[in-house]
N, C-alpha and C positions, 0 to 999 in steps of 0.2 A: 420539473423536475429533473435535477442531474444527480447521476451517481459519478461518483469517481473510488476506485480504488487504486493506493499507493501503496508500493513495495519499496523496500529499502532494504539493500543488498550491499555487503562489502566481501573483502577476501577474508577467508576463514583461515583458523590455525587449522594447523596439518592433520592434529587430532582432534575431529569434530564429533561431537555427544552425537550417539545413535537417536536418530528421531522414530518417536512414534506420533501417529497425525489426532489432532482432534477435529469436530466437523462444526463450522460456524453454518447454521442456515437459516435465511430468512425468507419464508412464504411471501410475504406481502410484496418483496421486490422480486421474487422469481429466481435468488440464488442462491449457492451454496458453494462453500469453500473448505478446502484444509488446510490448517495451520499447526506449526510443530505445537505439540500439547503442552511442553514445559515453556510456552512462554506466558508472558503474564497478559490477562486480559482483564483486570481488575482496576486500570484507568478509566478513567471517566471524562471526558469532553464532550460537552452537550452539542458541538458540531458535529460529532462522529456517531454513525449509527455502532461501529465496532472497531475496537482496536485491541492488536493483538503484538507486544513487543517481546523481542529478546530481554533475557535476564542475561546482562554479559557480565562476568567477573573482570575480563579486562578492559581495563582504563584506556588503552591504548587505540581502542576499536573507534573511528571516528565517526560511526554512521549510526550504531547500535540497530539489527536489521528488526524490522516492524512493517506490518501490514495495517490499512485502515479503510476504513469504508463511510465515505461522507455522502449523505443524501440530503440535498438543499433546494426549496423554491430557487429557480431561476428568475434571478432580477435584470435581465439583460445581456448578461454575457452567455456565451454560446460554451458547450462544453469543450468545444477543440480552444477557445479564447482562454479557458482554465487552463488545458491542459499544457499550452503554448507558454503562459504565466509561470507556471509549476516547472517546467523543462527551462526556462530562463533561469528562474531564480536558484535552481540547482547550478547552473553554467557560472553564473555570476558568483556564486559562493567557492565552486570547486574549480572552475577552468576546464582546461580541456585534459583533466588529471583521470576523470570518469567515463566510461563508456556508456553512456545513457540512452536508454531505449522508451518506444512504448507502444503499446499494440489496443486494438479494441474491437470488442465484439458487441453483438445484440443479442440477448438472448429470446429465448421463446416468447416472452412476456412484450417482445419489443422493447425491453431497456436496454438502451445501449451503455455499455462500462469500458470504461478507460482503466489501462494499467500504465505506471510509470513505475520502472524500475532499473537497474543499473547491471549491467552483462559482466 
């Protein structure tokens, strides 16, 4: 089983909304994470365990910040392969205009978690 956490970030307006945090916790996967409490968590995609997306009135924001957690049965692709494909897809779409990064951890349950984000 593979777990991937994807974060999208973009340049923010000068006056940012003050953020209160909500907690997402998944005991089965052994992880928890904070996300801005004003983000929309009602969107449902059967491929995703959890999604939180910014509700942004600025139509010029080309990224719409979000995070999503997907968990799926591995059918032969490694997590490294999946991360590389995601990094390539973003690079193909936006070129070198973004500073894209990723990092990984293994939690105390032995679950490897990869994060892809814009710096």
